[in-house]
C-alpha positions as CSV (number, residue, x, y, z in Angstrom):
1,X,2.7,46.0,141.5
2,X,5.0,48.8,142.5
3,X,5.5,51.3,139.5
4,X,8.6,52.3,137.7
5,X,9.7,55.2,135.7
6,X,11.0,54.3,132.2
7,X,13.9,56.1,130.5
8,X,11.4,58.2,128.5
9,X,11.4,60.5,131.8
10,X,12.1,64.1,130.9
11,X,12.9,65.1,134.4
12,X,10.0,67.5,134.5
13,X,9.8,67.3,138.3
14,X,5.9,66.9,138.6
15,X,5.7,63.4,139.9
16,X,7.8,63.7,143.0
17,X,5.6,66.0,145.0
18,X,2.5,64.1,144.0
19,X,3.7,60.9,145.8
20,X,2.0,60.6,149.2
21,X,4.5,57.9,150.3
22,X,7.7,59.6,149.3
23,X,8.5,56.9,147.1
24,X,9.7,59.0,144.1
25,X,13.3,60.6,144.1
26,X,15.7,62.0,141.5
27,X,18.0,59.3,140.4
28,X,21.4,59.5,138.6
29,X,19.8,60.2,135.3
30,X,15.9,60.1,135.7
31,X,13.4,59.9,138.5
32,X,13.2,56.6,140.3
33,X,10.4,54.9,142.3
34,X,11.3,52.9,145.4
35,X,9.2,49.7,145.3
36,X,9.3,49.3,149.1
37,X,7.5,52.6,149.4
38,X,5.2,52.5,146.3
39,X,1.5,51.5,147.0
40,X,0.2,52.8,143.5
41,X,-1.6,55.4,145.9
42,X,-3.7,52.6,147.4
43,X,-5.0,53.9,150.7
44,X,-4.6,57.5,149.5
45,X,-6.2,57.9,146.0
46,X,-8.2,55.8,143.5
47,X,-5.4,56.1,140.9
48,X,-1.6,56.5,141.1
49,X,-1.2,60.3,141.2
50,X,2.3,60.1,139.4
51,X,0.7,58.5,136.5
52,X,-2.1,61.2,136.5
53,X,0.4,64.2,136.2
54,X,3.1,62.5,134.0
55,X,3.1,64.5,130.7
56,X,5.1,61.8,128.8
57,X,3.3,58.5,130.2
58,X,6.7,57.1,131.3
59,X,5.3,55.5,134.6
60,X,4.3,51.9,134.3
61,X,3.9,48.8,136.5
62,X,7.2,47.3,137.5
63,X,7.1,43.6,136.3
64,X,9.8,42.7,138.8
65,X,7.7,43.8,141.9
66,X,4.3,42.2,141.4
67,X,1.8,42.8,144.2
68,X,-1.9,42.3,144.5
69,X,-4.2,45.1,145.7
70,X,-4.3,43.4,149.1
71,X,-0.5,43.4,149.2
72,X,-0.5,47.1,148.3
73,X,-3.1,47.9,150.9
74,X,-1.0,45.9,153.5
75,X,2.1,47.9,152.6
76,X,0.1,51.2,152.8
77,X,-1.0,50.2,156.5
78,X,2.7,49.3,157.4
79,X,3.9,52.6,155.9
80,X,1.2,54.4,158.0
81,X,2.1,52.8,161.2
82,X,5.7,54.0,161.1
């Protein structure tokens, strides 16, 4: 699954620079995660780095973008080939 940021986001700016795929950006009100770029850090790290640094635990799995670990790895490989 790709990740998403809930409305508990406090716009602290710590998650965006941690994303190795550039999937996190400032949205209209809170930060947002582009599901086409989010690999949950598969291929880069053992755990999603945005979740590791988030002080309010507002980053969760996005139920509208379910992906297996194999899907995330394939997405990582596609992103790296660009």
